[in-house]
C-alpha positions in Angstrom: 11.6 -69.2 -49.3 12.5 -65.7 -50.4 13.0 -65.1 -54.1 14.1 -61.5 -54.7 13.5 -61.4 -58.5 11.1 -63.0 -61.0 12.4 -64.7 -64.2 11.1 -61.8 -66.3 12.9 -59.2 -64.0 16.2 -61.1 -64.3 15.8 -61.3 -68.1 15.2 -57.5 -68.2 18.2 -56.7 -66.1 20.5 -59.0 -68.2 19.2 -57.4 -71.4 20.0 -54.0 -70.0 23.7 -54.9 -69.5 23.8 -56.8 -72.8 24.0 -60.4 -71.5 22.0 -63.4 -72.5 22.2 -65.4 -69.2 23.6 -65.2 -65.7 26.5 -67.6 -66.5 28.0 -64.8 -68.6 28.5 -62.7 -65.4 31.0 -65.2 -64.2 33.1 -65.8 -67.3 36.1 -63.9 -65.8 36.3 -66.5 -63.1 38.3 -69.7 -64.1 35.9 -72.5 -64.9 37.5 -74.9 -62.4 36.6 -72.5 -59.6 33.0 -71.7 -60.6 31.1 -74.8 -59.3 33.5 -76.7 -57.0 32.2 -80.0 -55.6 31.3 -79.6 -52.0 31.4 -82.7 -49.9 28.4 -82.1 -47.7 27.2 -84.7 -45.2 24.0 -86.5 -45.5 20.8 -84.6 -44.6 19.7 -84.6 -41.0 16.4 -84.1 -39.3 16.1 -81.0 -37.2 16.3 -83.0 -34.0 19.5 -84.7 -35.2 21.1 -81.5 -36.4 20.3 -79.8 -33.0 21.9 -82.7 -31.1 25.0 -82.4 -33.3 25.3 -78.7 -32.8 24.9 -79.1 -29.0 27.7 -81.7 -29.0 30.0 -79.3 -30.9 29.1 -76.4 -28.5 30.2 -78.5 -25.5 33.7 -78.6 -26.9 34.0 -74.9 -26.1 34.8 -73.7 -22.6 33.7 -70.3 -21.3 33.8 -68.3 -18.1 30.8 -70.3 -17.0 32.9 -73.4 -17.0 36.3 -72.0 -16.0 37.5 -69.5 -13.4 38.6 -66.4 -15.2 41.5 -64.1 -14.2 41.9 -62.5 -17.7 41.2 -58.9 -18.1 43.3 -56.5 -20.2 40.3 -54.3 -21.1 37.5 -56.8 -21.0 36.2 -58.1 -17.7 34.0 -61.0 -16.5 31.5 -59.2 -14.3 28.3 -60.6 -13.0 25.3 -59.5 -15.2 21.9 -59.3 -13.5 19.3 -61.6 -15.0 16.9 -58.7 -15.5 19.2 -57.1 -18.2 18.6 -59.8 -20.8 14.8 -59.9 -20.1 14.6 -56.2 -20.7 16.8 -55.7 -23.7 15.2 -58.6 -25.6 11.9 -56.8 -25.7 11.2 -56.3 -29.4 11.1 -52.5 -29.3 14.6 -52.5 -27.8 16.2 -55.4 -29.5 15.4 -54.3 -33.1 15.8 -50.5 -32.6 18.3 -48.7 -34.8 19.9 -45.3 -35.3 17.1 -42.7 -35.2 17.1 -41.4 -38.7 13.7 -39.8 -38.1 14.2 -38.7 -34.5 10.8 -37.0 -34.1 9.1 -40.4 -34.3 11.8 -42.3 -32.3 11.0 -41.0 -28.9 11.6 -44.2 -27.1 15.0 -44.6 -28.7 15.9 -41.0 -28.0 14.9 -41.3 -24.4 17.1 -44.4 -23.9 20.0 -42.5 -25.4 19.2 -39.4 -23.2 19.2 -41.5 -20.1 22.5 -43.1 -21.1 24.1 -39.7 -21.7 22.9 -38.5 -18.3 24.2 -41.6 -16.4 27.6 -41.6 -18.1 28.0 -37.9 -17.5 27.2 -38.4 -13.9 29.6 -41.3 -13.6 32.5 -39.5 -15.2 31.7 -36.1 -13.8 31.8 -34.6 -17.3 29.3 -32.1 -18.9 28.7 -33.8 -22.2 28.3 -37.4 -23.3 27.6 -38.6 -26.8 25.8 -41.7 -27.9 28.0 -43.5 -28.7 30.9 -45.4 -30.2 31.7 -49.0 -31.2 34.2 -49.6 -28.4 36.8 -48.0 -26.2 39.5 -48.0 -28.8 37.4 -46.0 -31.4 36.2 -43.7 -28.6 39.8 -42.9 -27.7 40.6 -42.3 -31.4 37.7 -40.0 -31.8 38.9 -37.9 -28.9 42.2 -37.5 -30.7 40.3 -36.3 -33.8 38.1 -34.0 -31.7 41.3 -32.3 -30.4 42.8 -32.1 -33.9 39.7 -30.3 -35.2 39.3 -28.1 -32.1 42.7 -26.6 -33.1 41.5 -26.2 -36.7 44.1 -28.8 -37.8 47.0 -26.5 -36.8 48.4 -28.6 -34.0 50.1 -31.7 -35.4 51.5 -33.4 -32.4 49.9 -36.3 -30.5 51.4 -37.8 -27.4 50.3 -41.3 -26.3 51.5 -43.1 -23.2 53.0 -46.5 -23.9 50.9 -47.7 -20.9 47.7 -47.1 -23.0 46.0 -50.3 -24.1 48.1 -51.6 -27.1 44.9 -52.1 -29.2 43.8 -48.5 -28.4 47.1 -47.1 -29.5 46.9 -49.1 -32.7 43.4 -47.8 -33.4 44.4 -44.2 -32.7 47.3 -44.4 -35.1 45.0 -45.9 -37.8 42.5 -43.0 -37.4 45.3 -40.4 -37.5 47.0 -42.1 -40.5 44.7 -40.4 -42.9 45.8 -36.9 -41.7 49.0 -35.4 -43.1 52.2 -34.3 -41.4 51.3 -35.5 -38.0 53.8 -36.5 -35.3 52.8 -39.2 -32.8 55.1 -39.3 -29.8 55.3 -42.3 -27.3 57.5 -42.9 -24.3 60.0 -45.7 -24.5 58.5 -48.2 -22.0 55.1 -48.9 -20.5 56.9 -49.1 -17.1 57.8 -45.4 -17.3 55.7 -43.1 -15.1 53.3 -41.6 -17.7 53.5 -38.3 -15.9 57.0 -37.9 -17.3 55.5 -37.4 -20.7 55.0 -33.7 -19.7 58.6 -33.2 -20.9 57.4 -34.0 -24.5 54.7 -31.3 -24.5 55.1 -28.4 -26.9 53.1 -25.6 -28.4 52.4 -28.0 -31.3 50.7 -30.6 -29.1 47.0 -31.1 -29.8 46.3 -33.8 -27.1 48.1 -36.1 -24.7 46.4 -39.5 -24.2 46.7 -41.3 -20.9 44.9 -44.3 -19.2 43.6 -44.5 -15.7 44.1 -47.2 -14.4 46.7 -47.8 -17.1 47.0 -51.0 -19.1 49.3 -52.5 -16.5 46.6 -51.8 -13.8 48.6 -48.9 -12.2 47.1 -45.7 -10.8 48.8 -42.3 -11.1 47.9 -38.8 -9.9 47.4 -37.1 -13.3 46.9 -33.6 -11.8 50.4 -32.2 -12.6 50.6 -33.5 -16.2 47.1 -32.1 -17.0 48.2 -28.8 -15.6 51.3 -28.9 -17.7 49.3 -29.7 -20.8 46.9 -26.9 -20.2 49.7 -24.4 -19.6 50.8 -24.8 -23.2 47.2 -25.0 -24.5 47.1 -28.7 -25.2 44.2 -31.0 -24.4 44.1 -34.2 -22.3 42.2 -37.4 -23.1 42.0 -40.0 -20.4 40.9 -43.6 -21.0 39.1 -45.1 -18.0 37.6 -48.3 -16.7 34.1 -47.2 -15.9 33.9 -49.7 -13.0 36.9 -48.1 -11.4 35.0 -44.8 -11.2 32.7 -46.4 -8.7 35.6 -46.2 -6.2 38.2 -43.8 -7.6 38.3 -40.1 -8.2 37.3 -39.3 -11.8 39.8 -37.7 -14.1 37.3 -34.9 -14.4 38.6 -33.9 -11.0 42.0 -33.7 -12.4 40.8 -31.4 -15.2 40.7 -33.9 -18.1 39.2 -32.6 -21.3 38.0 -35.9 -22.6 37.1 -39.1 -20.7 36.7 -42.1 -22.8 36.7 -45.9 -22.4 34.8 -49.1 -23.0 31.4 -49.6 -21.4 31.8 -53.4 -21.4 32.0 -53.7 -17.6 28.5 -52.1 -17.4 26.4 -55.3 -17.9 27.8 -56.3 -21.3 29.0 -59.9 -21.7 32.4 -60.9 -23.0 30.8 -62.2 -26.2 34.1 -63.3 -27.8 35.1 -59.7 -28.4 31.9 -57.7 -28.9 29.7 -55.9 -29.5 30.9 -53.5 -26.9 30.2 -49.8 -26.1 32.5 -46.8 -26.6 32.1 -44.2 -23.9 32.9 -40.6 -24.9 32.5 -37.6 -22.6 33.9 -34.1 -22.7 33.4 -30.6 -21.4 30.8 -28.3 -22.9 33.5 -26.2 -24.5 34.3 -28.9 -27.0 30.7 -30.0 -27.8 30.9 -28.7 -31.4 33.8 -31.1 -32.1 32.1 -34.2 -30.7 31.5 -37.0 -33.1 28.2 -38.9 -33.3 25.1 -37.4 -31.9 23.7 -35.8 -28.8 20.2 -36.2 -27.6 18.5 -33.4 -25.7 15.2 -33.0 -23.7 12.7 -30.3 -24.5 8.9 -29.6 -24.5 6.5 -29.4 -27.5 4.0 -26.6 -28.2 1.6 -28.2 -25.8 4.2 -28.4 -23.0 4.7 -32.1 -23.2 8.2 -33.5 -22.6 10.0 -34.7 -25.8 13.4 -35.7 -27.0 15.4 -34.4 -29.9 18.7 -34.8 -31.7 20.3 -31.7 -30.4 23.6 -32.1 -32.2 24.4 -34.4 -35.0 27.8 -33.6 -36.5 28.0 -36.7 -38.7 28.3 -37.5 -42.3 24.7 -38.4 -43.1 23.1 -35.1 -41.9 22.8 -31.7 -43.4 26.3 -30.3 -42.6 28.0 -33.3 -44.1 31.1 -31.4 -45.1 31.6 -30.3 -41.5 31.2 -33.7 -39.9 33.9 -34.6 -37.4 33.6 -38.3 -38.1 31.8 -40.8 -40.3 30.5 -42.8 -37.3 27.1 -44.3 -38.1 26.2 -46.4 -35.1 24.8 -45.3 -31.8 25.4 -48.8 -30.3 21.8 -48.3 -29.0 21.3 -51.8 -27.6 24.7 -51.7 -25.8 24.0 -48.2 -24.5 20.6 -49.4 -23.2 22.3 -52.3 -21.5 24.6 -49.9 -19.6 21.6 -47.8 -18.6 19.8 -50.8 -17.2 22.9 -52.1 -15.4 23.6 -48.7 -13.7 19.9 -48.3 -12.7 19.8 -51.8 -11.3 22.9 -51.4 -9.2 22.5 -47.7 -8.3 25.2 -45.6 -6.9 25.7 -47.7 -3.8 25.7 -51.0 -5.7 28.3 -49.7 -8.2 30.5 -48.7 -5.3 30.1 -52.1 -3.8 31.1 -53.9 -7.0 34.1 -51.7 -7.5 35.2 -52.2 -3.9 34.9 -56.0 -4.3 37.1 -55.8 -7.4 39.7 -53.8 -5.6 39.7 -55.9 -2.4 39.9 -59.2 -4.3 42.8 -58.0 -6.5 44.8 -57.0 -3.5 44.1 -60.3 -1.7 45.2 -62.1 -4.8 48.4 -60.0 -5.2 49.3 -60.5 -1.5 48.8 -64.3 -1.7 50.8 -64.6 -5.0 53.6 -62.5 -3.5 54.1 -65.2 -0.9 55.1 -67.7 -3.7 58.9 -68.0 -3.9 59.1 -68.1 -7.7 56.7 -65.2 -8.5 57.3 -61.5 -8.1 54.4 -59.1 -7.8 54.8 -55.4 -8.8 53.7 -53.4 -5.8 55.5 -50.2 -6.9 52.3 -48.4 -7.7 48.7 -48.6 -6.4 46.3 -50.5 -8.5 42.5 -51.1 -8.9 41.5 -54.6 -10.1 44.6 -55.6 -12.2 48.2 -56.1 -11.4 51.2 -57.7 -13.1 53.5 -60.4 -12.0 56.8 -61.9 -13.2 56.6 -65.6 -13.7 59.3 -68.3 -13.5 58.3 -69.6 -17.0 56.9 -68.1 -20.2 53.3 -67.0 -19.6 52.1 -69.2 -22.4 53.3 -72.3 -20.5 51.9 -71.1 -17.2 48.5 -70.4 -18.8 48.4 -73.9 -20.4 49.0 -75.4 -17.0 46.4 -73.3 -15.4 43.9 -74.2 -18.1 44.3 -77.9 -17.3 43.3 -76.9 -13.7 40.2 -75.2 -14.8 41.5 -71.6 -14.8 41.8 -69.0 -17.5 45.1 -67.3 -16.6 46.2 -63.7 -17.1 47.3 -61.8 -20.1 50.8 -62.4 -21.6 52.3 -58.9 -21.6 55.2 -60.1 -23.9 52.7 -60.2 -26.7 52.6 -56.4 -26.8 55.7 -55.6 -24.8 58.7 -57.8 -25.8 60.7 -56.1 -23.0 58.4 -57.7 -20.5 59.0 -61.4 -21.0 57.4 -63.8 -18.5 55.1 -61.0 -17.2 51.4 -61.7 -16.7 48.6 -59.2 -16.2 46.0 -60.6 -13.7 42.5 -59.2 -13.2 39.8 -60.0 -10.6 36.2 -59.1 -10.5 33.4 -59.5 -8.0 32.8 -63.0 -9.5 36.2 -64.4 -8.2 35.6 -65.8 -4.8 38.2 -66.3 -2.1 38.3 -70.0 -2.9 38.8 -69.2 -6.6 41.8 -67.0 -5.8 43.3 -69.6 -3.4 42.9 -72.2 -6.2 44.7 -69.8 -8.6 47.6 -69.3 -6.1 47.9 -73.0 -5.4 47.8 -73.8 -9.2 50.5 -71.1 -10.0 52.8 -72.8 -7.5 52.1 -76.2 -8.9 52.6 -75.1 -12.5 55.9 -73.4 -11.7 57.2 -76.7 -10.2 56.1 -78.9 -13.0 
């Protein structure tokens, strides 16, 4: 048992604040709420309690029990068994932000390797370490653009086809800044490259997604050129797994590439913790939030790692911090490092190709169903959306009864897309799983 204070220490503290006993601390709370009767069950032995907990856990169904076709930013990829074995080592599992970096060489090296791998994956020059998730990374790219222009450009353009939760987070981050103008197009179905008509000399950044939230792929070259012609910056949100197959937005000239590292060996975990990827060009390094780890040598010529740049609120130049981010998501960053090292360049390409091929197989099979319509207007990676004959909630309930987690109901975020479902596939979805999904969709439509 842990007892934080002795009786004499408690008496001394109470005397300091002029009270006789602890009960006086709670006098402002109505007496009827102070000590409510709690109807706790009878005590159990450890064995009985564990049995009861196991019984409760069996009421939950996960992707280990059901076939999952739900994506929308979080994907059920296969996670190599070696990852858990490595990250659960004590020196990794309990490591925290390196407040004294000179004695945190292992932590700094892990971050350095992470930065190197993500920079190589995205094709960008600088990667920080790191953010909570993709939404906060996207929001930080907007702040970086704002401060890059010394707060003089007040216009932010966001594609409606950007993940709805990302858009919400970006708006929350920007809400503390005065006199800003956030511009969005009317519909997520609109070609995001048409947003070039909204660009002006007051635009700080335009934020796009690749593939976008609906799974579609667009050539972003022209809109990036248009943005740069008027001096604006471009931030592109990516699915890192897609970069194993697709050309990186760095090749289009993007200024920031951000996203969520969850596909890189991180489990679904009921929504987190995840990993925010943030990369940029060297030109903007002074406006990057968080920290950057660099490699150097000491006075004896031995390799060492240092915090090269730490523009954050807890360090010396506090008033010049670009953000108040405190985490480096070290364990999640290490997970991504291990995943990328285990797969290697070829393995990552193979997984990405499997995701792509299986999504197209599923889309083609569903398109053969008479009561469903698949959108083939634009190319896609591992997600596509379909129009259903019934509300998606009804379709998904029927699929769940057949052991399938269905796709995302787009009407939740886009009321103008009723009965539209976003379907995702990963390397874990076998041909038999997809055929079962197609058959089940047909049966549910006819129920």
